[in-house]
N, C-alpha and C positions, 0 to 999 in steps of 0.2 A: 581360561579364561581372565584377567586379570583382576587383582580385588581391591577396588576401589569401595567406597561404603555403600555406594546403592549395591555390588555385586553381591556383597557381603549379607548384606540382606534378604535379597532376592534367592542365594541358594540358602541359607538357613529355615527362610518359610515353606521352602519347597521339603528340605529336612525335615522338618514340624510335621508339616502335613505328611510327607509317606509314614512317619512314626507311627500317628495318627490311625493311618487306613492298615497299617501292618496288627497295630495296637485292638482295634475296632475290629478284624476278623478273627483275630484269636477269641475274643470276647463271644462274639458271635456263637464260635463252633465251643467254646464252652457251655457257654449260655444252650445249646443245642444237646452238648452229650447230657447233660444232666438234668434234659427233659423240661427246662422253662421256655426252650422256643421249639414247638415240633414241625414246622413247615419244612418239607422238603425245601422248600424259596430260599430259608432261614440257611442249610447245609450250603446249598449253593453258592449261595451270597460270604457265607465266609470262607471256601475255598479259593473263591475267585479273588477274592478279595488278599487273600496269604499270598496263590498265587504271583498275582501281579507286585505283588511287592517286592518278590525276588527275579522274578523273570520278565517284566514288564517291558524292558529297556526293546525286548527282542521283537514285540511287539509296535510297537510305537515308535522307533528307530526308522525303519521303511516308510510310515506315514508322515513323518517332516520329509525328507529327502532325498533326492538320488547318489546311486553311486556312483564316484568318479571313477577316474583312470588311475590318478597318482593321489592313493588316500595315505594319511600318516600315520607314520609306525613309531611308538617309542625305540629309537635308534641311537646308540651311541658309537660310533664306531671311529674315532678319532685318538688322535694322540693325547696323553692324557699327562695334567699338571696337577698335583695335590700341594696346593699352598698354605700355610701353615699362616696365623695371624695371631697376633699379643695374646688377644681376646678368647683364645682355644677357639676359634670355628678353624675351620678344614677346607678350603673352600675348591671346590671341583672345576677344575680350567679344562679345555679341550678344545684342541688345534684342528683343523682341518685347509686340505690345498697345501699347493705347493710352501716349502720353507721361505722362499726370498719374493715372496707374492706381495702384493700392498696389503698389512694388514688392517681386518678393520674387528671390533670387537665387540660383540653383541651383550647388551645386558637387557636380559627379560622383566615383563611387567611381575606385580606381586599376586600369587597364585600359581601359576603354574612352575614350569623350570627349564632348563634350556631345553628342553627335545621340542620344546616350542617352535626350534625356530628348525626345524624338520623343511621345509621347502628352503629358505636360504643355503643353506649348508649344501644341500644338491645342488642349486645356480648357481651361486658365486665362488666355490669354492675349487672352482676348474682352473680358475684366474685369482684370488683372491686369497691371502691368508685369511679365514674365518676361525676367531675366537671367540668360543661363546665360555659361559660360566656360571655354575648355579647362587643363586644372591643366598645368601647365611638361611639356613634352617629349613632350605625347599633343595629338593632334587638330591645328591651324592653331598649337598654340601653341611656341616653339620652346623650347631649352633652355636652362639656367641654365649659363655659361662655367663656374664650379666645379663644376659637377654637383651642386651642392647640392638634395636634394630632403627633406632635413626636414621637420616638420610645421612647425616656426617660419617656415621661407621659406614654406611654402606658406601659413598663419595670414596672412602679412604679404602674402603677392599676393592675398588676400582682402580686406586692408583698403584695397587699391590699387583693386582693383572697388566696394565699399560706396561711395569717395572720389566714384566717378563715377556714383552710384546716381539721383541728384538728391535735390531737401530734403527727401521723405518718411523715415521710418526705415523701413529695411528691416528684411522677414525673410531670417534664412537659410536655405535646406533643403540638407540638404546628406548625403546617403548613401553608406554605408560611409568610407571613407574620406575620402568630402567633409564625415560628421559630424565626425568626429574631428578635420579642419580647422578645423572650428563651436568646437569645445570647445576647443581651442588659440587660436584669435581671443579667446577669452572671456577668457583666461588673460594672456593678453597685450596686450590692449587691455578693459579693465575697463570704461571711462571711454565707451565706446560707446556702452553699456549701457542703453537706456531712452533715450538720446538720439538716437543713427543707429541702431539696433539693436532694433524693434518686437518682436522672438520669435528663437525657434530652431525649426526642424523637424530632430529627428535621425533616420533612417532605415537601419535595419538596419546598424547601426552600435555600437561598442562605446569605453569611456571607456579603457581600456590596451590594452598589448598585445596583438594579437589572438589571439595563439598562445593565450592563457589565459581566450579566450571562445569560441573555435571546436569544433568536433564532434574528437573524440580530443584533446582538451587535454594530457592527461598525456605522452601518446605524443611531442606536436608540442613541450612544453617540454624533454622529456629530447634531444632532438635538435639543440633550436635552436641551439646554440652549436656542439657537434660535426657536425655535417652540415647542417644549412640554410642559414645562415652561409657555409660554406666554396662550398657547390654555388650562393648567389645570387653572390656574389663572383666566381666561374668563369663562370656566367652573363652575367654586363658584359659580360667578353671575348670572348666567344663568340658575341655576339649574332648576327652573320649568318648563322649556322649557326643558330642557336636560332628566330630568325624565318622561317627556310627554312622547317626543320620546323612550325612550328605553322603556317604558309602549307599546307604538306602536307596536314594533318591534318584543317585547314577542306575543300580540295579531296576529298580523300576520304571527309569526314563523320565521322569518328572525334572532331576535336574535339565535335560534335557532344554525345555520350555524360558528358563531361566538364563540359559546360556545363550539361547537362538533370542533371546529379547535384548539382552544386554551389548550381545557379540557381534551379533550376525544381520543382514541385511536382505536374506531369501535367497543367493545363490551359490553359501556354499554346499559342499557335499555331504555326503552322508558319514562317509569318514568322518572329516572335517569335524564335524556337530560333534559326534562323538569323541574325537581326542579331545578335543577340547574339553568337553564332560569329563572326561578321565583325566586329565591331566587337572581339571577343579578339585576333585574328589580326590588328588593325592596328598595336599598340603595339609601342614597342622592347621587346624583352628587357633592353636595357642600361637605360632607364630605368627598368621595373618590376621590377626585381632591385632596382636602387639604392633607388626608392621601399618595397620591401620593406623592406630594409635599415631605412632610416628608421623604420619602423610597432615595428621590434622595443625602440625606447627611447623610444616614447608610453606615457605617462600621467598624464590627467587628472580620476585617481582625486579627487582634493583640490578642482580646483575646481568641481564638482560643485555645491557644498553653497551656491555663492559667486554664483552664476549668477541676475540679479536681475529677467530678465523672463522671459515664461511660454515654456514647452517645450512642444512637442509629440515623443511619443517613438512610431514606426512602425516596425514589425514581422513578421516573415512569422512564421506560429505555427511554420511548419519548418524554417528556417533554420538551416542548419549552416556556413555559413561563418561569421555572427555570432550564439551562439545566443540565445532569447531569453531569459534569464536575465539578460541583459547592460542589455537597454531594462530591464526590471522592474527591478533595482538601481538603473540613473539615474533611473526614475521616480517610486524611495522616496528618492535621495537629492538630487534637483532643490528647491527650494522652492516652485517653481508650476510642476507637472506636469500631464500627463493623457495616459495610453497607450492604443494603436488599435493592432488586431492584427489582423493581414488574413488570412482563412483562405480553400483553403487558401491561404501562400504561402511563397517560399523568400527567398534573398537578392537575385531580383530579383522580388519582390512588387510595385512601381514599373510595372512592365509587364506581369505576368500579371494584374495583377487593377487596370489601369490608370483604368479609373472610379471603383474605390469607391477608392483612391489621390489621384486627385482633389479628389475629395467630399470628404476627410474634412479636405486641405490650404486647400478653399475656406472653408468651416465656419471654422476656425481661425483663419485669417487676415482673414476676414468680421469676422466678432466681435470682434476685437481691434483693427480700426484704426481 
């Protein structure tokens, strides 16, 4: 599940709740042990709270969703290239499909890593040269020495990936923050549009500070300076504790609730929900906090009108993390764009509606190759 400000708060609220339940269970057991609480019901309650804290997911997950026929797995089977950057980052870049196929570079959102493209790699690599990369500090890509997670830094990293993609012009596909990186790339490297870049695919993303295009935007904008930014800076310092809290909420199953609310619309499978929660727990809270702070400075509104290549805009019809209105505005202001709405779909429609998602990408790229 990609991290936008709303996701950030939901995930760590669940983590805080999880730590509270575990601590409460341990406290009850201790009080029972020393004789302050004598009823057997206290013993049973304490044991259940501790057991739930470490294994609740095995009970809660079956209650959420049905199993699917092709559940996503954390696979990395492509040809790998390690790309060194001037700031010390080493990017993990993986190649799938025929070497002479039309290249599509996939940039994931902020929080998971390139394993989120499980279905796309399967469904498109028979024809296209699918290239995925882990954003700095996530997956197998290392962190920059200077802790720079600005959109400009990430766009320069994307340019380095484009440079090793082969001779054919590429399509840039970005989901959530990945789409924000693509738009920043267009501003920084307009000379590549039409020459090295054949087109863009912008998925559940935005053109400006994401708090302005999210549900509860008025509240989030009011809280950004006095609350969200200080919380994120504190989170970057308390990263180990927050990481433990996040894994605790994954183990007890409460993380599924925040992933369900912010990412899906009820048609996802059990494995898709579990996989998204697992990827969310993998990301370092320090990295996620610094990247989220960088998003607050993002605004490519003026970039849209100057993008000279075809653009496919895709959004889930019920996305609350990036409202469909953001996609509609991008479609209206981009010179050559079409909009596809996936129904029912949330912020993770690329997984929930994976077959339809692959079909529209295949059609768009094939018609412009």
